[in-house]
Each structure stands twice: as C-alpha cells, then as structure tokens.
C-alpha positions as a Python dict, from the first residue, in 0.01 Angstrom:
ca = {
    (1, 'M'): (0, 0, 0),
    (2, 'G'): (-66, -123, 352),
    (3, 'R'): (-363, -329, 467),
    (4, 'H'): (-578, -35, 575),
    (5, 'Q'): (-510, 165, 259),
    (6, 'R'): (-591, -136, 41),
    (7, 'A'): (-917, -182, 231),
    (8, 'E'): (-1018, 181, 175),
    (9, 'T'): (-924, 164, -194),
    (10, 'G'): (-1121, -154, -243),
    (11, 'G'): (-1412, 2, -58),
    (12, 'L'): (-1422, 294, -302),
    (13, 'I'): (-1426, 55, -597),
    (14, 'A'): (-1706, -142, -430),
    (15, 'F'): (-1899, 183, -378),
    (16, 'I'): (-1890, 266, -749),
    (17, 'V'): (-1978, -85, -866),
    (18, 'C'): (-2261, -134, -613),
    (19, 'A'): (-2407, 212, -686),
    (20, 'C'): (-2424, 129, -1058),
    (21, 'V'): (-2580, -210, -987),
    (22, 'G'): (-2836, -53, -754),
    (23, 'A'): (-2940, 213, -1004),
    (24, 'I'): (-2965, -26, -1298),
    (25, 'G'): (-3146, -293, -1097),
    (26, 'M'): (-3404, -54, -951),
    (27, 'N'): (-3467, 115, -1286),
    (28, 'T'): (-3522, -222, -1452),
    (29, 'Y'): (-3766, -324, -1181),
    (30, 'L'): (-3968, -1, -1200),
    (31, 'D'): (-3988, -23, -1578),
    (32, 'Y'): (-4090, -387, -1617),
    (33, 'A'): (-4258, -493, -1291),
    (34, 'P'): (-4639, -544, -1308),
    (35, 'A'): (-4872, -301, -1136),
    (36, 'I'): (-4933, -529, -837),
    (37, 'W'): (-4559, -516, -760),
    (38, 'Q'): (-4550, -138, -771),
    (39, 'V'): (-4705, -110, -424),
    (40, 'S'): (-4488, 82, -178),
    (41, 'Q'): (-4400, -207, 52),
    (42, 'R'): (-4310, -434, -240),
    (43, 'R'): (-4096, -163, -397),
    (44, 'F'): (-3921, -118, -63),
    (45, 'S'): (-3870, -494, -34),
    (46, 'V'): (-3713, -516, -379),
    (47, 'C'): (-3493, -213, -313),
    (48, 'S'): (-3382, -360, 20),
    (49, 'G'): (-3315, -692, -152),
    (50, 'I'): (-3094, -527, -414),
    (51, 'V'): (-2899, -343, -144),
    (52, 'A'): (-2864, -664, 60),
    (53, 'A'): (-2739, -854, -249),
    (54, 'C'): (-2477, -583, -309),
    (55, 'A'): (-2373, -610, 56),
    (56, 'V'): (-2329, -987, 33),
    (57, 'I'): (-2125, -974, -288),
    (58, 'S'): (-1909, -690, -158),
    (59, 'F'): (-1853, -870, 172),
    (60, 'C'): (-1755, -1198, 6),
    (61, 'A'): (-1513, -1016, -225),
    (62, 'G'): (-1350, -836, 67),
    (63, 'Y'): (-1345, -1132, 306),
    (64, 'M'): (-1195, -1382, 62),
    (65, 'S'): (-978, -1153, -150),
    (66, 'H'): (-663, -1192, 60),
    (67, 'S'): (-742, -1526, 219),
    (68, 'R'): (-460, -1778, 231),
    (69, 'S'): (-698, -2057, 329),
    (70, 'M'): (-857, -2112, -13),
    (71, 'T'): (-593, -2360, -125),
    (72, 'L'): (-566, -2736, -102),
    (73, 'K'): (-222, -2733, 61),
    (74, 'A'): (-373, -2825, 399),
    (75, 'G'): (-646, -3048, 255),
    (76, 'W'): (-1016, -2991, 189),
    (77, 'L'): (-1120, -2911, 546),
    (78, 'V'): (-966, -2563, 567),
    (79, 'P'): (-1122, -2428, 241),
    (80, 'L'): (-1459, -2578, 335),
    (81, 'R'): (-1441, -2418, 680),
    (82, 'R'): (-1348, -2083, 525),
    (83, 'T'): (-1635, -2109, 276),
    (84, 'F'): (-1880, -2189, 557),
    (85, 'E'): (-1756, -1891, 757),
    (86, 'T'): (-1800, -1662, 457),
    (87, 'L'): (-2153, -1781, 385),
    (88, 'A'): (-2250, -1760, 752),
    (89, 'L'): (-2121, -1405, 787),
    (90, 'S'): (-2295, -1313, 461),
    (91, 'V'): (-2627, -1416, 619),
    (92, 'V'): (-2563, -1174, 906),
    (93, 'Y'): (-2484, -885, 672),
    (94, 'A'): (-2772, -964, 436),
    (95, 'A'): (-3024, -970, 721),
    (96, 'T'): (-2887, -654, 878),
    (97, 'T'): (-2878, -465, 549),
    (98, 'F'): (-3225, -571, 437),
    (99, 'L'): (-3402, -480, 760),
    (100, 'S'): (-3211, -156, 814),
    (101, 'T'): (-3268, -42, 456),
    (102, 'F'): (-3638, -124, 473),
    (103, 'A'): (-3673, 72, 796),
    (104, 'M'): (-3498, 377, 649),
    (105, 'L'): (-3703, 362, 328),
    (106, 'G'): (-4021, 360, 533),
    (107, 'A'): (-3905, 662, 733),
    (108, 'I'): (-3811, 855, 417),
    (109, 'N'): (-4146, 767, 257),
    (110, 'E'): (-4330, 905, 561),
    (111, 'M'): (-4149, 1237, 516),
    (112, 'M'): (-4173, 1271, 135),
    (113, 'G'): (-4498, 1090, 54),
    (114, 'T'): (-4575, 1017, -314),
    (115, 'L'): (-4282, 1237, -419),
    (116, 'F'): (-4049, 961, -303),
    (117, 'V'): (-4142, 738, -600),
    (118, 'G'): (-3937, 950, -841),
    (119, 'Y'): (-3624, 910, -630),
    (120, 'M'): (-3633, 533, -576),
    (121, 'S'): (-3352, 458, -823),
    (122, 'S'): (-3126, 729, -684),
    (123, 'V'): (-3191, 623, -325),
    (124, 'C'): (-3129, 258, -411),
    (125, 'A'): (-2801, 350, -581),
    (126, 'A'): (-2691, 561, -283),
    (127, 'F'): (-2779, 291, -29),
    (128, 'A'): (-2614, 17, -237),
    (129, 'G'): (-2297, 223, -278),
    (130, 'V'): (-2265, 310, 89),
    (131, 'V'): (-2340, -45, 199),
    (132, 'G'): (-2095, -187, -55),
    (133, 'Y'): (-1821, 41, 74),
    (134, 'M'): (-1890, -35, 441),
    (135, 'T'): (-1917, -413, 400),
    (136, 'F'): (-1599, -436, 191),
    (137, 'V'): (-1395, -238, 444),
    (138, 'Q'): (-1544, -429, 737),
    (139, 'A'): (-1474, -761, 561),
    (140, 'E'): (-1110, -663, 515),
    (141, 'M'): (-1083, -562, 882),
    (142, 'M'): (-1326, -820, 1021),
    (143, 'S'): (-1335, -870, 1398),
    (144, 'A'): (-1576, -1015, 1653),
    (145, 'K'): (-1655, -663, 1776),
    (146, 'T'): (-1785, -560, 1434),
    (147, 'L'): (-1992, -874, 1397),
    (148, 'A'): (-2154, -856, 1740),
    (149, 'A'): (-2243, -489, 1697),
    (150, 'L'): (-2465, -577, 1400),
    (151, 'L'): (-2696, -806, 1598),
    (152, 'P'): (-2900, -558, 1805),
    (153, 'F'): (-2898, -307, 1519),
    (154, 'F'): (-3094, -520, 1276),
    (155, 'V'): (-3312, -679, 1548),
    (156, 'I'): (-3430, -339, 1663),
    (157, 'S'): (-3477, -232, 1300),
    (158, 'G'): (-3689, -536, 1221),
    (159, 'V'): (-3907, -504, 1530),
    (160, 'C'): (-3958, -132, 1467),
    (161, 'V'): (-4059, -196, 1105),
    (162, 'A'): (-4306, -463, 1219),
    (163, 'G'): (-4450, -237, 1490),
    (164, 'L'): (-4490, 58, 1250),
    (165, 'T'): (-4655, -142, 972),
    (166, 'T'): (-4891, -362, 1177),
    (167, 'D'): (-5267, -305, 1158),
    (168, 'D'): (-5316, -419, 1520),
    (169, 'P'): (-5273, -111, 1740),
    (170, 'Y'): (-5333, -307, 2064),
    (171, 'W'): (-5059, -569, 2034),
    (172, 'Y'): (-4842, -389, 2290),
    (173, 'H'): (-5099, -438, 2566),
    (174, 'N'): (-5049, -816, 2559),
    (175, 'N'): (-4706, -940, 2448),
    (176, 'F'): (-4465, -946, 2157),
    (177, 'S'): (-4607, -1277, 2035),
    (178, 'Q'): (-4925, -1098, 1929),
    (179, 'L'): (-4718, -884, 1690),
    (180, 'G'): (-4612, -1197, 1500),
    (181, 'D'): (-4931, -1401, 1545),
    (182, 'R'): (-5078, -1315, 1205),
    (183, 'T'): (-5008, -1363, 834),
    (184, 'T'): (-4968, -993, 752),
    (185, 'F'): (-4653, -826, 625),
    (186, 'A'): (-4573, -688, 972),
    (187, 'A'): (-4604, -1031, 1134),
    (188, 'T'): (-4387, -1188, 865),
    (189, 'M'): (-4125, -917, 916),
    (190, 'F'): (-4127, -970, 1294),
    (191, 'N'): (-4101, -1349, 1272),
    (192, 'S'): (-3828, -1330, 1008),
    (193, 'T'): (-3632, -1091, 1228),
    (194, 'L'): (-3644, -1334, 1521),
    (195, 'M'): (-3537, -1628, 1306),
    (196, 'L'): (-3248, -1435, 1153),
    (197, 'A'): (-3148, -1315, 1500),
    (198, 'G'): (-3127, -1677, 1611),
    (199, 'V'): (-2910, -1762, 1311),
    (200, 'C'): (-2681, -1467, 1394),
    (201, 'V'): (-2650, -1576, 1758),
    (202, 'I'): (-2544, -1924, 1649),
    (203, 'I'): (-2291, -1785, 1398),
    (204, 'V'): (-2132, -1543, 1646),
    (205, 'S'): (-2127, -1818, 1910),
    (206, 'Y'): (-1935, -2041, 1669),
    (207, 'F'): (-1662, -1778, 1629),
    (208, 'A'): (-1654, -1708, 2003),
    (209, 'V'): (-1616, -2073, 2100),
    (210, 'S'): (-1350, -2126, 1831),
    (211, 'E'): (-1147, -1837, 1971),
    (212, 'L'): (-1173, -1967, 2327),
    (213, 'V'): (-1047, -2308, 2216),
    (214, 'T'): (-759, -2158, 2017),
    (215, 'T'): (-655, -1933, 2304),
    (216, 'E'): (-660, -2217, 2556),
    (217, 'R'): (-449, -2441, 2335),
    (218, 'L'): (-186, -2171, 2293),
    (219, 'M'): (-192, -2091, 2664),
    (220, 'R'): (-119, -2453, 2749),
    (221, 'L'): (152, -2468, 2485),
    (222, 'W'): (324, -2163, 2635),
    (223, 'H'): (268, -2262, 2999),
    (224, 'D'): (607, -2274, 3176),
    (225, 'H'): (491, -2233, 3542),
    (226, 'T'): (691, -1916, 3604),
    (227, 'R'): (596, -1567, 3713),
    (228, 'E'): (627, -1447, 3354),
    (229, 'D'): (386, -1718, 3242),
    (230, 'P'): (122, -1561, 3009),
    (231, 'N'): (-124, -1823, 3130),
    (232, 'R'): (-107, -1669, 3479),
    (233, 'G'): (-4, -1997, 3629),
    (234, 'Y'): (-308, -2213, 3574),
    (235, 'D'): (-485, -2434, 3324),
    (236, 'I'): (-863, -2448, 3317),
    (237, 'P'): (-970, -2792, 3444),
    (238, 'H'): (-1231, -2981, 3239),
    (239, 'F'): (-1197, -2720, 2968),
    (240, 'M'): (-1362, -2916, 2686),
    (241, 'A'): (-1658, -3004, 2909),
    (242, 'R'): (-1708, -2637, 2993),
    (243, 'I'): (-1679, -2536, 2628),
    (244, 'G'): (-1928, -2807, 2537),
    (245, 'V'): (-2184, -2675, 2787),
    (246, 'L'): (-2125, -2317, 2672),
    (247, 'T'): (-2170, -2419, 2308),
    (248, 'V'): (-2493, -2604, 2384),
    (249, 'L'): (-2640, -2311, 2580),
    (250, 'L'): (-2550, -2050, 2316),
    (251, 'T'): (-2683, -2273, 2039),
    (252, 'M'): (-3005, -2337, 2231),
    (253, 'S'): (-3056, -1963, 2278),
    (254, 'G'): (-3023, -1914, 1903),
    (255, 'L'): (-3261, -2203, 1835),
    (256, 'A'): (-3510, -2052, 2080),
    (257, 'F'): (-3514, -1728, 1881),
    (258, 'I'): (-3565, -1928, 1562),
    (259, 'G'): (-3846, -2130, 1720),
    (260, 'I'): (-4031, -1821, 1845),
    (261, 'G'): (-4038, -1682, 1493),
    (262, 'A'): (-4101, -2011, 1313),
    (263, 'F'): (-4390, -2128, 1534),
    (264, 'R'): (-4666, -1869, 1563),
    (265, 'Y'): (-4874, -1886, 1881),
    (266, 'T'): (-5216, -1957, 1730),
    (267, 'P'): (-5141, -2268, 1521),
    (268, 'H'): (-4842, -2391, 1724),
    (269, 'N'): (-4897, -2264, 2077),
    (270, 'L'): (-4714, -2555, 2245),
    (271, 'M'): (-4391, -2519, 2045),
    (272, 'H'): (-4412, -2140, 2066),
    (273, 'N'): (-4443, -2148, 2444),
    (274, 'I'): (-4156, -2397, 2478),
    (275, 'C'): (-3923, -2167, 2284),
    (276, 'A'): (-4052, -1842, 2437),
    (277, 'K'): (-4049, -1965, 2796),
    (278, 'G'): (-3733, -2169, 2753),
    (279, 'L'): (-3526, -1870, 2637),
    (280, 'P'): (-3536, -1689, 2977),
    (281, 'F'): (-3430, -2011, 3149),
    (282, 'I'): (-3134, -2048, 2912),
    (283, 'M'): (-3041, -1684, 2971),
    (284, 'L'): (-3050, -1738, 3348),
    (285, 'V'): (-2825, -2044, 3328),
    (286, 'L'): (-2581, -1858, 3101),
    (287, 'F'): (-2563, -1557, 3330),
    (288, 'V'): (-2522, -1757, 3652),
    (289, 'M'): (-2279, -2018, 3516),
    (290, 'L'): (-2059, -1775, 3322),
    (291, 'P'): (-1772, -1786, 3581),
    (292, 'W'): (-1751, -2163, 3536),
    (293, 'L'): (-1814, -2171, 3161),
    (294, 'A'): (-1564, -1901, 3062),
    (295, 'P'): (-1331, -1818, 3355),
    (296, 'R'): (-1100, -1607, 3136),
    (297, 'I'): (-1379, -1353, 3089),
    (298, 'S'): (-1345, -1039, 3302),
    (299, 'K'): (-1499, -1060, 3650),
    (300, 'V'): (-1681, -733, 3586),
    (301, 'V'): (-1873, -904, 3305),
    (302, 'M'): (-1963, -1188, 3539),
    (303, 'V'): (-2096, -947, 3802),
    (304, 'G'): (-2288, -760, 3532),
    (305, 'S'): (-2443, -1088, 3416),
    (306, 'D'): (-2565, -1162, 3769),
    (307, 'L'): (-2711, -813, 3799),
    (308, 'A'): (-2891, -856, 3467),
    (309, 'A'): (-3044, -1182, 3592),
    (310, 'L'): (-3157, -1013, 3915),
    (311, 'L'): (-3310, -723, 3721),
    (312, 'C'): (-3509, -959, 3498),
    (313, 'A'): (-3629, -1149, 3805),
    (314, 'A'): (-3737, -823, 3971),
    (315, 'F'): (-3934, -715, 3664),
    (316, 'W'): (-4097, -1057, 3644),
    (317, 'A'): (-4203, -1042, 4009),
    (318, 'N'): (-4336, -690, 3954),
    (319, 'M'): (-4541, -815, 3660),
    (320, 'M'): (-4684, -1102, 3865),
    (321, 'L'): (-4801, -846, 4119),
    (322, 'G'): (-4989, -662, 3844),
    (323, 'H'): (-4765, -354, 3831),
    (324, 'N'): (-4613, -421, 3488),
    (325, 'T'): (-4693, -575, 3149),
    (326, 'L'): (-4549, -889, 2993),
    (327, 'T'): (-4443, -686, 2691),
    (328, 'N'): (-4219, -468, 2907),
    (329, 'V'): (-4064, -773, 3069),
    (330, 'E'): (-4002, -935, 2731),
    (331, 'A'): (-3852, -615, 2593),
    (332, 'L'): (-3621, -579, 2893),
    (333, 'A'): (-3510, -943, 2879),
    (334, 'G'): (-3445, -923, 2505),
    (335, 'L'): (-3244, -602, 2531),
    (336, 'L'): (-3044, -734, 2826),
    (337, 'F'): (-2963, -1055, 2639),
    (338, 'L'): (-2852, -863, 2330),
    (339, 'G'): (-2648, -627, 2545),
    (340, 'W'): (-2490, -919, 2730),
    (341, 'F'): (-2415, -1092, 2401),
    (342, 'I'): (-2241, -780, 2267),
    (343, 'V'): (-2029, -751, 2582),
    (344, 'F'): (-1950, -1123, 2569),
    (345, 'S'): (-1845, -1099, 2204),
    (346, 'R'): (-1631, -793, 2270),
    (347, 'Q'): (-1460, -981, 2553),
    (348, 'I'): (-1386, -1261, 2308),
    (349, 'A'): (-1249, -1005, 2062),
    (350, 'A'): (-1027, -864, 2336),
    (351, 'I'): (-900, -1213, 2416),
    (352, 'E'): (-828, -1262, 2046),
    (353, 'A'): (-634, -934, 2027),
    (354, 'D'): (-429, -1029, 2334),
    (355, 'R'): (-359, -1370, 2184),
    (356, 'V'): (-234, -1215, 1860),
    (357, 'S'): (-9, -979, 2057),
    (358, 'M'): (134, -1269, 2257),
    (359, 'E'): (191, -1470, 1939),
    (360, 'L'): (385, -1179, 1794),
    (361, 'M'): (586, -1147, 2115),
    (362, 'H'): (669, -1518, 2117),
    (363, 'A'): (768, -1506, 1751),
    (364, 'Q'): (1002, -1213, 1817),
    (365, 'T'): (1149, -1388, 2121),
    (366, 'A'): (1211, -1706, 1921),
    (367, 'E'): (1375, -1504, 1644),
    (368, 'Q'): (1605, -1332, 1892),
    (369, 'R'): (1705, -1668, 2041),
    (370, 'E'): (1786, -1800, 1696),
    (371, 'R'): (2002, -1499, 1625),
    (372, 'R'): (2187, -1539, 1953),
    (373, 'G'): (2239, -1906, 1886),
    (374, 'S'): (2387, -1837, 1542),
    (375, 'M'): (2631, -1568, 1658),
    (376, 'P'): (2918, -1800, 1767),
    (377, 'E'): (2902, -1992, 1440),
    (378, 'S'): (2922, -1671, 1238),
    (379, 'R'): (3221, -1551, 1440),
    (380, 'I'): (3402, -1882, 1393),
    (381, 'A'): (3329, -1866, 1025),
    (382, 'S'): (3469, -1514, 1006),
    (383, 'D'): (3781, -1621, 1197),
    (384, 'R'): (3836, -1899, 948),
}
C-alpha cells in the first residue's frame, strides 16, 4: 500500500478504537460519577476531555508510526526534537478538539434539552471516532497548512462558548477583557482559550522559522550564480539577524496572548494592560517589517499585511472619535492577526513544498550525472 492508502487504513482502525474508548469511558463516568459531577457543563467537560484524549493518542500514533528519527543513530538530539514536536502538536490538537467538542455539545443540548442525557455515550463515541480518524490521517499527512488552519477554528469556538455561557449580558458593550474578568466557567473558558492560542502561535512559529532556516541553507548550498539558479541570484544578507527578530516578534505575540488570559484585569490590571496593549504594537511591527524579516514571502502578502495595519489604525481612530466600540476594534484586530497568521503559515508551507520539489529535482539530476559518468567504464568493461 502507498502512503495515502496506509493513512486511510490506519484512520479507520483509529476510528474503531477511539469510538470504543469513548463509549466505555463515558458510560463509566455516567455510572459512577457523584451527583455534583452530573451537571450538564461538567458532563460536557468530561466528554470533551475524553474526545481530546483520543485525539492526542491517535495523533501521536500517526505522527510517530513511520518516523525515522526515533533512533539513536544521529545521537540524542534528533529523537528529543521529534518528541518535543509531537508533544507540542498534541497540545494544539487537544485544545482544538476540546473546545470544538464542547461548543458542539452545547449546541446539541440547546436543541434536544433533557433528552440529550440519554445519548451522551453514543455522542461521545461518535465524536471520539471521528476525531480519532481525522487526527490520525492528518498526522500521517501533516503539513503547516493543516496546523495553521486549526488556530482560528478553536479560538472562535472557545470565545463563542464563553460568550454563550456567561452570565454577564453587557460584557460586549465594554471590551473582551470583561468576558474573562471573573471566576465563572465562561471566564475560565475564555482565558484558557487565549492562553492555548498563545501556545499554538509559538508552536506554529517554531515550525515556520525552522522551515525558513532550512530553505535558506539549501538555497545557499545550491547557489551557482547562473540564470538557472533556484535561489534567483541572491542571498539574503544578515539572514540570521532577520530570523532572530522574526522569532522574537512571533514568540512575543504568543506570550501576549498567554498573558492576556493568565492575568485577569481586576487583580492584575498592570500586567493585563501590558499584554493587551502590547499585542497591537507587535502586530504593527510584524506587518510593517515583513518585507525585511521574510523577503522570500510573496509581495502580495506583504501588501496585504500593510493594508491590515491601515485598517486596524482606521478602526482605532474611528473608536477614538466615538463612532465605534473597543470590542469591535479588538475583534477586528484579533481576526486580522489570525487571518494573517494563516496566510503566513500557508506561505511557509508553499516554500516547504517548493523546497521538497527542488530537492527531488537535484537528486534526480545528480543521479543522471552519476549514470553518465559510469557509462564509459561500463563500455570498457564490456569491451574487455
């Protein structure tokens, strides 16, 4: 079987195993959990946790099943790096699965009411099976595009869950910080979503920067200063300095998300304001300096980044004039940053795909040269 067929076959096996685990786990919980843990939100949390655990196990099995890095032939560093990557990606999938499942369970409960209690085990089994299948297949065919697409999905899911379950109907009239400025379930969900979003930004940034470094090294290795040069005739000056600045800015944006969720406004207003007000500044620097930080990115993306910065500035000025709310400005800035981050990650994935194609082309060219070089020897040998 080929790679894609093996991935689909493994996904079906993961579906069956995860569905059984989900049904057994949810049945056990409903039978033995105390009455206080039979409240709807706690049942949904446990169900979402079971589904997220199935997603993590399925992802790890798919991501490491055919890995050639889990050996000590190249030393300890490569297996440790592979293990870190697996655990980091598992955090992304666990967060996405938990928040998305909780949001869908809440929507189904609104439609079915108390009747939904009798279907909890079946729903948990179905969700666990589907998630197990999807995560296994995605792990086998992992790419930066897949990873980046998960980020806005679970952020929007978490914010929607927090907004639907909050007991403060007036939070929207002030700002998003009011949604997380309490100790209720909704506030905890909102703050956890922001912190996990920051972790995901840092993880995706790690893969993006690693790919940029790998591509640049290969470009310089293949650089022959001819018209057919795949490097297009230039090396990026001060490359490591640019990559260092890009890494710092992306990491700081992730830490800002974490800080907004970790430091609630009321007890930690100073730290909360530093993170909340520092994030737009980091976004502005990223958008404006993108041509210098990552010159191999498409120019269309650079122009789009500048337009996004101008749009945020226009909304901010409109708010200062009293024609808009801070919540709308925060929502726009957050969506624009997530959208920009998706486009940036997809550009990195495209660079990775081009690099793999060029590696294959160079390998084929080298093989053809070796064959041509061995032809005279073979003819002499045949003459003898």
